[in-house]
C-alpha positions in Angstrom: 55.0 140.5 225.8 55.3 137.8 228.5 51.5 136.4 227.6 52.0 136.3 224.6 54.9 133.9 224.5 53.3 131.7 227.2 50.7 131.4 224.2 53.0 131.3 221.4 55.2 128.1 224.0 51.2 126.4 224.6 49.7 127.2 220.5 53.5 124.6 220.2 53.0 122.0 222.5 48.8 121.7 220.8 49.8 119.7 217.8 53.3 118.0 218.6 53.2 115.8 215.6 53.4 119.4 214.2 55.8 120.9 216.0 57.9 118.3 215.6 58.5 117.9 211.9 59.2 121.3 212.4 61.9 120.5 214.5 63.4 118.4 213.3 63.1 119.9 209.1 65.2 123.4 211.0 67.5 121.1 213.6 68.7 119.1 210.4 68.6 122.1 208.2 70.8 123.7 211.0 73.0 120.2 212.1 74.0 119.6 208.4 75.5 123.3 208.3 76.3 122.8 210.8 78.8 120.0 210.4 79.5 121.0 206.5 80.7 123.7 208.1 83.8 121.7 210.0 84.0 120.2 207.4 84.8 121.9 204.1 87.1 123.7 206.2 88.4 120.8 207.4 88.8 119.7 204.1 90.3 122.7 202.5 93.2 123.3 205.3 94.0 119.9 204.1 93.8 120.6 200.8 96.1 123.3 201.2 97.8 121.6 203.5 98.6 119.1 201.7 99.6 121.4 199.1 102.3 122.8 201.2 103.8 121.4 202.6 105.3 119.8 199.6 105.3 121.7 197.4 105.4 125.0 197.9 104.5 126.2 201.7 102.4 129.0 202.2 105.5 131.5 201.2 107.7 129.2 199.0 111.6 131.5 198.6 113.5 129.9 194.9 116.1 131.8 192.8 114.9 133.5 189.7 116.7 130.6 187.5 114.7 128.0 189.5 112.0 128.9 188.9 112.4 129.2 185.7 114.0 125.6 186.0 111.9 124.1 188.4 110.8 120.9 186.8 114.3 120.1 186.1 114.5 120.1 189.8 118.2 121.9 189.5 120.9 121.8 191.6 122.5 124.6 190.3 120.4 127.4 190.6 120.2 127.9 194.7 120.0 130.6 197.9 123.3 130.5 198.6 122.9 131.6 201.5 118.9 130.1 203.7 120.8 130.8 207.0 120.4 134.3 206.2 117.2 134.2 204.6 115.5 132.7 208.1 117.3 134.4 210.1 115.0 138.2 208.4 112.6 135.8 207.8 112.0 135.7 212.3 113.5 139.1 212.7 110.1 140.8 211.0 107.7 141.3 214.0 105.3 142.1 212.1 105.2 137.5 211.3 106.0 136.9 215.2 103.5 133.4 216.3 102.4 133.6 213.2 105.0 131.0 211.4 105.7 127.8 212.7 108.1 126.4 210.2 111.3 127.8 208.0 112.2 124.7 205.9 115.1 124.4 203.9 114.8 121.6 200.7 116.7 120.6 198.2 114.9 117.8 196.0 117.1 115.4 193.5 117.3 113.2 190.5 119.1 110.1 190.7 120.2 106.5 190.6 120.3 104.2 193.1 121.9 100.7 193.0 122.6 97.8 195.6 125.1 95.2 193.7 123.1 94.4 190.2 119.8 96.3 191.3 119.9 100.0 189.6 117.2 101.3 189.8 116.3 106.0 188.6 114.8 107.4 192.0 114.4 110.8 193.2 116.0 111.9 196.5 114.1 114.5 199.3 116.1 116.5 202.1 115.0 118.8 204.7 116.0 119.1 208.3 114.7 116.1 210.4 113.6 118.1 213.2 111.1 120.4 210.6 110.6 117.4 208.3 109.4 114.9 210.7 106.3 117.4 211.3 106.0 118.4 207.8 106.9 116.9 205.0 105.1 113.9 207.3 107.2 110.8 206.2 107.8 110.0 209.2 104.1 108.3 210.7 104.6 106.2 207.5 107.9 104.5 208.5 106.4 100.9 208.5 110.2 99.1 209.3 112.9 100.5 211.0 113.1 104.6 212.2 113.0 108.2 211.0 116.2 109.5 210.0 117.5 111.5 212.6 121.3 112.2 211.9 123.8 112.4 209.0 124.1 109.2 206.7 121.1 108.2 207.4 118.6 107.8 204.6 115.0 106.4 204.4 113.0 104.1 202.0 110.2 103.7 200.1 108.7 99.9 200.6 108.6 98.6 197.4 111.7 101.0 195.7 113.5 99.2 198.9 112.1 95.7 197.5 113.2 96.7 193.7 116.9 97.2 195.2 116.3 94.3 197.5 117.5 96.4 200.6 116.4 96.3 203.9 116.9 97.7 206.6 120.7 98.3 208.3 121.5 98.3 204.1 123.9 100.7 202.6 122.3 102.7 199.7 124.7 104.0 197.3 123.5 107.4 195.6 125.5 108.6 192.8 123.8 111.9 191.2 125.1 115.2 189.4 126.0 117.5 192.0 125.7 121.9 191.2 129.5 122.2 190.2 128.4 119.6 186.9 130.2 116.8 188.4 129.1 113.2 188.8 129.5 111.9 193.1 128.7 109.1 194.7 127.6 108.5 198.1 126.9 105.7 200.8 123.9 106.3 203.2 122.6 103.2 206.0 119.2 102.5 205.5 117.6 103.2 209.3 113.5 103.0 208.1 111.3 101.8 204.6 108.4 104.3 204.9 104.7 103.6 203.2 102.4 106.0 201.5 100.3 104.1 199.9 101.2 106.6 197.3 102.7 104.8 194.0 105.5 108.1 193.1 107.1 108.2 196.5 106.9 104.2 197.2 107.6 103.0 194.4 111.3 105.4 193.8 111.6 107.9 197.2 113.8 108.2 200.0 114.5 110.6 202.4 118.2 112.6 203.7 119.1 115.0 205.9 119.7 117.8 204.2 123.2 118.6 205.6 123.6 115.6 203.3 122.6 116.8 200.4 124.3 119.8 200.4 127.7 118.6 201.5 127.0 115.0 198.8 125.7 117.6 195.5 128.4 120.6 196.5 125.8 123.1 197.1 128.1 125.1 199.1 125.8 125.4 202.2 123.0 126.2 199.0 119.6 125.8 198.8 117.0 124.9 196.3 114.1 126.6 198.0 112.6 127.7 201.0 109.1 127.2 202.8 107.7 129.1 205.5 104.3 127.1 207.1 102.3 129.7 208.7 99.4 129.4 211.8 97.0 130.6 208.9 97.8 129.7 205.2 94.8 133.0 204.9 98.0 135.1 206.3 99.9 134.2 202.8 99.9 136.9 200.9 100.2 139.3 204.1 103.5 137.1 205.2 104.8 137.2 201.2 104.5 141.2 200.7 106.3 141.5 204.6 109.4 138.8 203.8 110.0 140.6 199.9 110.9 143.4 201.5 113.1 141.4 204.0 115.2 138.8 202.2 115.3 142.1 199.3 118.5 144.0 200.9 120.2 140.6 202.0 123.3 140.6 199.8 121.4 137.9 196.1 118.4 139.5 197.7 117.9 140.6 194.2 117.7 137.5 193.2 115.6 136.0 194.7 111.6 135.0 193.9 109.1 134.9 196.7 105.3 133.8 195.8 102.6 133.2 198.5 100.5 129.7 198.0 98.0 130.9 195.9 100.2 132.1 193.1 102.1 128.8 192.4 100.2 126.3 190.5 96.8 125.7 189.3 95.6 124.1 192.8 95.2 127.3 193.9 92.2 128.3 192.1 90.6 124.9 192.0 90.1 125.5 196.0 89.1 128.9 195.4 86.6 127.0 192.4 85.6 124.3 195.9 84.9 127.3 198.2 82.3 128.6 195.6 80.2 125.3 194.9 80.3 124.6 199.1 79.4 128.2 199.9 76.1 127.7 197.9 75.5 124.4 199.2 75.3 126.3 201.5 72.4 128.0 200.5 70.8 125.7 198.9 70.7 123.8 202.7 69.5 126.7 204.5 66.6 127.4 201.9 65.1 123.6 202.1 65.2 123.8 206.0 63.4 127.8 204.5 60.6 126.3 202.5 59.8 123.8 205.1 59.1 126.4 208.0 58.0 128.5 205.5 55.3 125.7 205.0 54.4 124.5 208.2 53.8 127.7 209.5 51.4 128.3 206.1 49.4 125.0 207.8 49.0 126.1 210.8 47.8 129.5 209.6 45.8 127.7 207.6 44.4 125.7 210.3 43.9 127.8 212.5 41.6 130.8 210.7 38.5 130.2 213.9 40.4 130.7 216.3 41.6 133.2 214.5 38.7 134.7 213.5 37.3 134.5 217.4 40.7 136.3 218.3 40.5 139.6 215.9 36.6 139.1 217.2 37.6 139.8 221.0 39.5 143.2 219.7 42.8 141.2 219.6 45.2 143.3 217.1 46.5 142.9 214.0 50.1 143.4 214.9 49.4 141.4 218.7 48.2 138.5 216.1 51.1 138.9 213.8 53.1 139.0 217.0 52.0 135.6 218.1 52.8 133.7 214.8 56.5 135.3 214.2 56.5 134.1 217.6 55.6 130.6 217.3 58.2 130.7 214.8 60.5 132.3 216.3 60.2 129.4 219.2 60.2 126.4 216.7 63.4 128.0 215.3 65.2 129.1 218.3 64.3 125.5 219.7 65.4 123.0 217.0 68.6 125.4 215.7 69.9 124.6 219.3 69.8 121.0 218.9 70.8 121.2 215.4 74.3 123.2 216.0 74.4 121.1 219.3 74.3 117.7 216.9 76.7 119.3 214.4 78.9 120.2 216.2 78.6 117.7 218.0 80.2 115.4 215.0 82.1 117.9 214.5 84.1 117.8 217.5 83.8 113.2 216.7 85.6 114.0 213.5 88.2 116.3 213.9 89.7 113.6 216.4 89.1 110.9 214.9 89.3 111.8 211.1 88.3 111.0 207.8 90.6 108.2 206.4 90.5 108.3 203.1 93.7 106.2 202.2 91.9 104.3 198.8 91.0 107.4 197.5 94.7 108.3 197.1 96.7 105.8 195.4 97.3 107.4 192.2 97.8 110.7 193.0 102.1 111.9 192.8 103.1 113.7 195.4 102.5 112.9 200.0 99.7 114.0 201.1 98.1 112.9 204.3 95.1 110.6 203.9 92.7 111.5 206.5 90.7 114.3 207.1 90.1 116.4 209.5 87.1 118.2 210.0 87.1 121.8 212.2 85.7 122.7 215.3 85.0 125.4 216.3 82.4 126.6 218.4 82.1 130.3 217.6 81.3 128.4 214.1 78.3 126.3 215.7 77.3 129.8 217.4 76.9 131.1 213.9 74.8 128.4 212.5 72.0 128.2 215.5 71.9 132.6 215.1 71.4 131.9 210.8 68.5 129.3 212.1 67.3 131.2 214.2 67.1 134.5 211.6 65.0 132.2 209.0 62.7 130.2 211.0 61.7 133.6 211.9 62.4 135.4 208.9 60.3 133.0 206.6 57.4 133.1 209.4 56.5 136.6 208.6 54.5 136.1 205.2 52.1 133.5 206.2 51.9 135.2 209.8 50.8 138.6 207.7 48.3 137.0 206.2 46.5 135.5 209.1 46.6 138.7 210.8 45.3 141.0 208.0 42.0 138.0 207.9 38.7 139.7 208.0 37.0 138.5 211.7 34.0 136.9 210.2 35.3 135.6 207.3 37.8 133.7 209.4 34.9 132.3 211.3 33.0 131.6 208.8 35.6 129.4 206.7 36.0 126.8 208.8 32.1 127.2 210.3 
């Protein structure tokens, strides 16, 4: 077997131009598959993160009444004891180490005023410590700082300009509470954010959830609770476990627990994108395999005389087949290794620096992270190397079989 491999590598070195073409084709295909794998995985994770951090979490808990009237942002349809629900979630043995955050949220429509300036806006409230990493308005603060305590607020840059407010000013908020009364509260403006999203920058502000509970008279209740997981693919199992855990709590029978995949139309879009990207992988792999197959066919046709001589010397059919398959496998191994390394290197680079799509998200109506980071998984690169090697080996078999079945005399005569 050693002599067979030595002959295969010698034949690869004989025609450097043809070998370079084969290696570059295989390397390019594997590099594209490796990078596309990391990019697609990163895009899908970012899409899920943008959807779930704003609206649904990986698992969302709301009351039945809130789910029916969600588009009106009702502040009277509440989870009455969010602390008990959070404790029940953290006590689930199967979810230990898998839950990254449990966030309380209240969203409400309101009227903001500053002297003669008045504007309709919407408030977002949550625990500042949790929301700094979840909703991620903190990195968008361009003046002042992020909220850190009671009585503080940050607001969008355009909204601040329309109201004539700056850091250090007082923000007056008027809203209808859970008791159906009209309430007024002042907040200190500690920061102004700029996300590049018109709806946020022109009509949103954020306050601590404790202030919202007091201001809106919710008696400690919240509209929704979002559960974030380390792996969004665990959402279905986590939702079932959480539903069972909260059902035994007082008022738990009135709560609705859903995974993000059951909320809205976006999950279906993500599923369609996964299918599309899967077919892109197939096309890239097919093109690479087609090129390698053609190259191996050229090798067989160019070396018919050599094949005839080898058969005349007594080399068996199976050894000739093994020789050409070994050449294909060697080309596949070298090209796939180079492609996987380059593709993984690109994934590592863009997993650190990201790809900025800020200019494409200006008209989107919910806060997104416009910088997409690729996933850099060495196991994925190894998988793509294995696919490239396997494909190159398999597509080498048909032309190799053709060479192995040639008649020795006819093979020699065909190039005489």
